N, C-alpha and C positions, 0 to 999 in steps of 0.2 A: 798538312793542315789537320788539326785535331778533329776527331769525330765526336759529335755530341748526341746524347740520347735524352729525350724528355720521357721519363717513365711515369705512367699513370696507372692507377688501379683498375679503372674501367674506361673504355673508349669514350663513353658519353661525358666523362668529366671534362673532356677537351672540346665538347660541342660548341661552347660560346666563342671559340677562337678559330683563327684561320687554320686550315690543314697544314701539317708540317711533316716533311719526310723523316724528321728525326723522332717522331712520336712512336713509342712502343708501349705495350702493357707490361706490367711486372712479370707476368707469365712468359711473355716473349723474351724479355731480358734474361730471365732465369734460364731459359732453354737455349739461348744464343751461346755459341762457342766463344770463349774469350778471344778478343782481338789480338793478333800478334803485333799489331801496330801500337806504338806508344802514343800517349796523349788522348785517350778516350775520356770524355767528360760526361758525367751523369748528373742530371738534375732530377732529383727524386721528388715527384709530385703525388705520391700516394696519399690516400685519404687520412691516415693517421700513422703515428709512429710508436704505437704501443710495443712493449717488449715482446719479441717473438711474432709480431704481426708483419704484414706485407711491407710496410714502410721501413721497419727495422731491418728486415732481411734484405731489402733492396740495397740499402747502404752497406750492410755487412758483406753482401756478395760482391758489391763493387770494390770495396777495399781489399777483399781477398783476391780479386782479379788484378789489382793494381790500377784500377780506374780512379779518376778523381771525382769525388761525389759530393753533392751538396743536398742535404746536410750530412755531415759525417756521423759515424756511430757515436763518437765522443759528444758531439752536440746533442744528439738524440738522448743520450744518457744524462747529460747535464740538465736538459729541459724536463726530464722525467721526475726529477726530485728537487724540490725547492731548496733544500739545504745545500745542494751542490752549486746552485747558481746565485745564492744570496750575496756572496762576497763580490762577484762581478757586478751585481746591481748596485751594491753600496758605493762602488767606484763612480757611479753615475749620479749620485745624490745631488752633488753641487750643480750639475748641468740641469737636472730636473727642477731644482729650485729656481734657476735662472729662467726656465721656460714655463713656470707654473701659470703665468698669466694667459698662456695659450692652451691650457689644459681644460678650460671651461670654468665659467664663473658660477654656474649653478650645479647643484648635485654633488654627491660625494664620490662618484666613480666616473672615470674617463677611460675609454677604450681606444687604442690606436693600433691600426693594422698597417704594417710596413711591408714593402715588396722589394726584395734584394737590397735592403738598406735605404729605400727611398720612401717618401710620403708626399702627398699633394699639399700638405700644410707646410708652407715654406719655412715658417718659424721653427718647426720641429725637425727640419731636415738633419741638423747636426746630431740630434738625439737618435733619430732613426739610423743614421750611419753607425753611431756608437753601439747601438743594440745589435746591429748586423755584425760588427767586429767581434762582439762577445759571443753571439750565437748565429753563425753563418747559416741561414735558412731561407728558402724562397719567400715564404710568407710567415710573418710573426705577428702575433696578437699580444699586445702589452696592456695590462690593466693597471691603471693608476688609481690610488685611493687617497681621498682627502682626510687628513687627521688634523682637526682644527683649521688653521690657515695654511697648513703645509701639505704638499702632495708627495707621495712616495710610490714607487713601483711595487705593486702588490704581487703580480705574477706575469710570467711570459710563457707563451706556448706556441707551438707550430700549428698552422692552419692549412687544411687541404683546399685546393682550388675549387672543389665542388661547393664550398661554403661561401664563395665570393658572390656579391651582388653586382649589378650592372656597372656602376661607377668603379668599383674595386676591380672588376674584370679588365676594364680599360687600363687602370693603373698597373695591374700585374703584367699585361701584355707589353706595355711600353717599357716597364722596368726589365722584363725578360729580354726584350730586344736590345736594350742598352747593355745589359749585363753580358749577354752572349758575345758582344763585340769587344769585351774587355779581357785582359789577362786575368785569370782566376785569382791568383795571389800575387799582387804586385808588391814589390819590395818598397816599403816606406822609408827605408834607410839606404843611403848610398854605400855600396860595398867597397870600402877601402881596405878591409881586412878579410882574412880567410873566414873568420867566424865572429859571431856576435854573442856576447855573454851578458846576461842580466845578473847583477849583484843586488839582492834584496836586503835592504838595511832600514833601520828606523833611527833617524837623528835624535829623536826624543827619548830613546831608551837609556835608562840610567846605567845599566851594566851590559853594554853591547859586547858581543864576541870580538868585534874589531871596531876600533875608533876611527875617526875621520882620517887621520894620517895613514893608518893601515889600509883603509879602503883605497886611498889615493895610490898607495904602493901596489895594490893588486891591479888597479887600472893601468899603471905605468908598466908593470911586468907583463901584463897581457899584450899590450901594444908592441913590446919588443919581439914577440913571437907570432904576431898575426891575429891576435884576438882583440876585438873592440869591446871592452867591458864598459858597461853603463850602470851607475847606481840607480836603482828603482825603489819605489815604495809600495805600500799596500794599495794605493789608488791605481797602480799600473797593472793590476791583475789582467785586464783585457789585452795588454800589450805583449803577453808572453809569446804569442805567435810570431813576433818579430825576431825572436832570439833562437840561438842554437843550443843554449845550455843555461842553467840557472844555478847560482851560488847563493845560498841563504846565509847571510851574516846578521841574523837577528835571532834572538833566543826563541827556540822552537817549542811548541806545545801541540798536543794532539787536537784539542778543541780550539783551534786558533787559525788565523789566516796563513801563517807560515806553513802549516800542514796542507792547507788547501792549495797554496802555490806549488808545493812539491807534488801534490796529487795531479794538478793540471799539467805540470811539466811532464810527468809520466804519461799522461794521456796524449800529450803531443809527441811522445817518443823522443824526448831530448834528455841528455844527461842532467842530473840534478844532485847537488850536495846541499842539504841532507835529503836523502830519499825518504819516502814515507815509511818504509820498513825500518830504517835506522831510527827515525823519530819515535815510532811505536815501541821499539825494543828498548831504547835508551831512556825513554820518558818515565818508565815505571821501575822503581827500585826493587819491588817485589819480584817482578819478572826477571830482572837482571840477577838477583840473588839466586833464583831457581836455576837460571841458565848456567851461571858460573858453577854452582854446586853440581849440577847434573854432568857437567863436562870436567869436573874435578880440578878446577882452577882454584888456587889458594885465595881465600877471603877471610875476614874476621869470622869468628864463630857467630852464627846467625840463626834467628828464629823468626817465623812469621806469626804474629799475634792476631787472633780472631776476636772480633767484637763480642760474639756470643759465647766465648769460652773464657770467663774470668779466671779460672783456675790456672790458666797458662802463665799468668803473671808470676806466680811463685816458682813455677817450673823454669821460667826464663832466668830468674835470679840464680837458681841452682845450676843451670847450664852455662850461663854467660858470665856470672859473677857480677859484682858492682864496681864502679858505676856501669850503667847500660846506656847505649846510644839508641834513641828512637828516631825513626825517619818516616815521614809521610811518603806515599808511593811516588808522587810527582813533584817533589821539591827540587830546587836548583840553586846554585851559588850559595850553598850552606844554609839556605832557608828551609824551614820545615824539618830541621834536625835539632834534637833536644837531648840533653844529658840528664839522667836521673840518678840519684845517689842512694835511694832506699825504696822500700816497698810502697810507702805512702806517696812518694813523688811519682813512682811508676803508675800507681792507680790513678792519680789525679791527671797526669799528663796523657795517659792513654784514654781516659774518659773524654778529654777534650778532642783528641785526635780522631777517636771513633765517631765523632759527630759528622765528620766529612768523609770517612773511609771505613769500610768494614775490615780492612787489613792494615796493619802497621808493622813495619820492619824493625826488629830489635837486633842489635849487634853488640858484641863485646867491645869495651872501650879500649882502644889501642892508642895511647897518647904517644905522639912523636913531635919533635920540634918542627918537622916539615912533612909535606906530602910530595912524592914524585908525581910529576905530570909528564907523561910520554905522549907526544903527538904522533899519530899514525895516519898516513895517507896512502890509499890504495894498497894496504897491507905492508907498507914499508915505513919504518920510523922516520919522522920528520924533524922533531925537536925534543929536547929534554930540559925540564925545568924543575927546580926545587921551589915550592911555594911554602913559605914559613908561616907559622901560626901568628895570628894577631897578638900583639903584646898583651900578656896577662890573660889570654883567652885560649880556649882549646880548639878553635877553628881558625881557618884562614881569614874568613870574613866575620866581623863582629857586628851584626846588624843592630844590636841593642845600643851600641855606642857611636857608631859612625856610618855614614852613607857613602864613604869613599870607596873607590873602585877596588883598591888593593889594600886591605887592612894590614896584612903582613908583608914582609919583604919577599924577595925572590932571587934566585940565581939561575941563569941560563947557561947551558954548556953544550958541547958537542955530544951527539948521541953516543959516540964511542967512549965518552968520559963517564956516562951514567953506568950504574951496575948492570952487567949483562943480564942478570936474573930479572931485573925490573923491565928491561927492554923486551926480553923474550916473553915475559908474562903479559905485557901490554899487547904485543903482536898477536899472541894466542887469543886473548880476550876479544880483540877487534875482529879476528877471524870468525867469531861466532855471530857477529853483527852484519858485516858486509865489507865492501871495498871502498867506502867513502873516506871522509875525514873525521877522525875521532881523537879524543883526549882521554887517556886512562889515568885515573888517580890511584896511586899505589902507596901504601904505608910500608916502611922498613923498620923492623925492630931486630937489631942484630943481623942475623942471617935469614931472618924470616921476612918474606915479602907477601903482601896481601892486597888484592884488588879491592878498592873502595867503591868505585863506580866507573862507568864508561859514559863519556859525554859525546853526544852526536854532533855538536857544533862547538868545538873547543875554542877558547880564546886564541887568536893570533893578533897580537897588538904591537904597535910600534914601540920599540924600546924594552920589550919584555920577552915574549916568545921568539922574536926575531933577533934577539941581541947577539947570538952567535953567528947565525947564517946571514943576517942582514937582508939585502934585497934578494938574495938567493932563495930565501924562505918563500917569498911571494912568487918568484919565478917557478919554483917547483910545483906550487899549487896550480899555476896557470899551465904549465907543461902537462900536468895530469889532465886538466880539462881539455887541452888541445888533443891529447891522445884519445880521450873518451869521445870527443866530437868526431874525430877521424873514424873511430870504430863504428859509431852510429851511422855516419854517412855511408860507409861501405858495407853496412849490413852485418857487422860482426858483434852485435849486442849479445 
C-alpha cells in the first residue's frame, strides 16, 4: 500500500482538521531518509510556492526522491508566470462562456476556489475539473473578469490551506478524503497499444506540413507497430498528460502555441518533434547563417545587415554582387524573401524590412531550376526531393500570383539517387540542430552545393515526399517515435 504524506509549513495550519498520522512538516520531510519503498505520495500543503521557497523545495525534493507529489514543480512553474499558462486557459474559453450565467450577475469579478478539482457549485463542477487537469494542485483560486457581457479567466494561483475559511475548510477536507482514495493518475484512455502519440495539426492551415491524407497515413503506420496516434488541436493543450509523445504537424513559430505545446511536452518529459531547441534554432535565418558559417558548412555568400548602419548596403553589393536576396529572420515557405536588382531597390526594401527587425539577412543570388530538399530524421536521411521553381518565378512558391500549395513541380527519388554531396551536407547541417525531423534546402550549381535553410518541421505529404518510399516513409517516422518512447520509458534520455 502506498505511503502518503501531508506536508505543511507549520503544524498550526492543520489545526482546523482532524489529526492525521500522515501529517508532517516540511522540515520533517526534508530530514526524513528517502523511503526504499515504491509508491510514496506527497500532498504539498505549504503556505506558498514562490521560487526557492518551502513549497517549491518540497515538490522539488519529492521529485528528486522519486515520490509522486502534488503539485509538481512543473505546475508550480506554470502558475508562477501568466504567459506560461495562458494557452491552457484559452482552451477553457468555450466552457467558461457556457457557464457564465453561474459566475455572478453583479460585479466585474468572480473568484472561485476549487479543491482537488471539485467545487460546491454543482454547475461549475466540470470547469473545476478542467482547471485541475490543467494545473493539478490541492487548492486553486481562479479569478474571472467580466469584459462587457463576456467572462474570461483572468488568473489562476495556488492557495495555502491556512487561507481557508470555515466552509472552505469543510470542502477541502471532503475533497482530500475523496482524492486520497483515488488512483493519482487514472488513465482516461483504454490501453490497446504500447504507446499513445499526439499529432498536433490545424485543419484550417493553408500550407500545413502534412495534409489530411498524410496524417491518416501516420496514424495507420503507428498502429502497425503499437502506437495509438490521435490528431489533436490547439484546444487539446490540457490533454498532453494523456500521451507518451508529441508530433507537431503544424507550422511552428516561437511566439506561438506550437512552441508552447513543445515546451509542455518537455516539461512532461515525453519525446517531442519539433522540440523547442529545434524551433528556436531553425526559426531564425540570421542565427542559422551564423551557425552554418561558424561550422564551415557551404552556404551562399551572406551578410547580416544592421538597421543603424546604412553604409553596409553598398558594401553588400560589392561583396554579394547583384541581384541580392533579402530575408526577414523568421519567414517561412518563401515568404519574407525578396530579390533586389540595384542599390535603389536595396535601400527601399531594407527600409521596409527594418521596420519589423533590426537585422536582415542578405545573400548572393544563386538561381537554379530547382532546390534539393533532403529530409533527415534522427540524423539519418529519410527522403530526397527536387522542388522546381514556380513557372516564370525565381522561387518555389509565388505568393504574388497563387495561393496554391505547390507552385512549382517536384521529383521525389531514393536518397541513394540524390547527389552524395547534398545528402552529406544535409546530415552535417542537421547535426548542428538536433536529432529530430528536419528538411534541408540545398542549391546545386555545377559541383557547388550550398545550404539555403534548415526547416524544423518539413513537409511530409501524400503523393510528394512519400512518393518513393510510400507507406514506409510514415512507418519510419513512427518507428523513430517508438524507439524514443522506449528510451524515455527506461530512463535512457
